[in-house]
C-alpha positions in Angstrom: 90.0 59.9 117.9 93.2 58.4 116.5 96.1 60.7 115.7 96.0 62.4 112.3 99.5 61.9 110.9 101.4 60.6 107.9 100.4 57.1 106.7 96.8 57.5 107.9 94.3 56.7 105.3 90.8 58.3 105.0 87.8 57.7 102.9 86.5 61.1 101.7 83.6 61.9 99.4 84.5 62.7 95.8 82.3 63.2 92.8 84.7 63.6 89.9 81.6 63.8 87.7 79.9 60.8 89.2 76.2 60.9 90.2 76.4 58.4 93.0 75.6 59.6 96.4 78.2 59.1 99.1 80.9 58.0 96.6 84.3 57.9 98.4 87.9 57.5 97.4 90.8 56.5 99.6 93.2 59.3 100.5 96.6 58.8 102.1 98.1 61.5 104.4 101.6 62.0 103.2 102.9 64.4 105.9 102.4 65.1 109.5 100.9 68.6 110.0 103.5 71.2 109.1 104.1 74.8 108.1 103.3 75.7 104.5 106.0 78.3 103.6 104.1 79.4 100.5 100.8 80.3 102.2 102.2 81.0 105.7 99.7 78.6 107.2 100.4 76.1 110.1 99.2 72.5 110.4 98.9 71.7 106.7 98.9 68.1 105.4 99.8 66.9 101.9 97.5 64.0 100.8 96.7 62.1 97.7 94.0 59.8 96.4 94.1 56.2 95.2 91.9 55.1 92.3 91.1 51.7 90.8 92.7 50.8 87.5 90.0 50.6 84.8 90.7 49.8 81.1 89.1 52.9 79.7 90.5 55.4 82.3 93.8 57.2 82.1 96.2 56.3 84.8 99.5 57.5 86.3 101.8 54.4 86.3 104.3 56.0 88.8 102.9 54.0 91.8 100.7 51.0 91.2 99.1 49.3 94.2 98.1 45.6 94.1 94.7 44.5 95.3 94.8 43.5 99.0 97.8 45.6 100.2 95.3 47.7 102.3 91.9 46.8 103.7 90.2 49.2 101.2 92.2 48.4 98.1 90.3 45.5 96.6 91.3 46.0 93.0 94.6 46.9 91.4 94.9 50.7 91.9 97.2 53.6 91.3 98.1 56.8 93.1 96.3 59.6 91.4 99.0 62.2 91.7 97.0 64.7 89.7 94.6 64.8 92.7 97.2 65.8 95.3 95.9 68.3 97.7 97.0 70.2 100.8 94.4 70.4 103.6 94.4 71.8 107.1 94.6 69.5 110.1 91.5 71.3 111.5 89.5 70.5 108.3 90.5 66.8 108.2 89.8 66.4 112.0 86.4 68.2 111.7 85.3 66.1 108.8 86.3 62.9 110.6 84.5 64.0 113.8 81.3 64.8 111.7 81.5 61.4 109.9 82.0 63.0 106.5 85.5 61.4 106.3 86.1 57.9 107.6 89.6 57.1 109.0 90.9 53.7 107.9 94.1 51.6 108.6 97.6 53.0 108.2 99.4 52.3 104.9 102.5 50.2 105.4 106.0 51.7 105.3 107.1 50.2 102.0 104.0 51.5 100.1 104.2 54.9 101.9 107.8 55.4 100.8 106.9 54.5 97.2 104.1 57.0 97.2 106.3 59.7 98.6 109.0 59.1 95.9 106.3 59.2 93.3 105.4 62.8 94.3 108.9 63.8 93.2 109.0 61.6 90.0 105.5 61.8 88.6 104.9 64.1 85.7 101.4 64.7 87.0 102.6 66.6 90.1 102.5 70.4 90.1 105.8 72.0 91.3 103.9 73.5 94.3 103.3 70.0 95.8 106.9 69.0 95.2 108.1 72.1 97.0 105.6 71.4 99.9 107.0 67.9 100.2 110.6 69.0 100.3 109.7 71.6 102.9 107.9 68.9 105.0 111.0 66.8 104.8 113.1 69.8 106.2 110.5 70.0 109.1 110.7 66.2 109.8 107.0 66.0 108.9 107.8 63.0 106.7 110.9 60.8 105.9 113.7 62.2 103.8 113.1 60.2 100.6 115.4 62.6 98.7 118.7 61.6 100.4 117.9 58.3 102.0 119.6 55.3 100.4 117.7 52.4 99.0 117.8 49.2 101.2 
């Protein structure tokens, strides 16, 4: 099994009120497994979903992804910061091994950094996730997007 780390993308079942069987969204792993200081748990991973832009659906304009930038993004999409989550490495690994989650290609560096910056700037992100990301940066579980200079 490929390594489960930052920039890995996975398809994971979601329902969000839909009736379709086996409906999946693309999730991007934002951190390497790290310690969550608020829960005291090891090997936790911050991840977020990506959703297609549809005319009638509310969207967070913090990070828009153009169709074709990833093998699974076939329509213009956005990072759904309201659906940020923190999962255990063990849960993600187990779901991949059981075929419930499908691991896909890595997201490129430029998009990854834009998504990370959006965690700190989007109004849809709860403070708990911003704190987790800053803690992950201190643990070198993701790049320091807080202090790094723009190219």
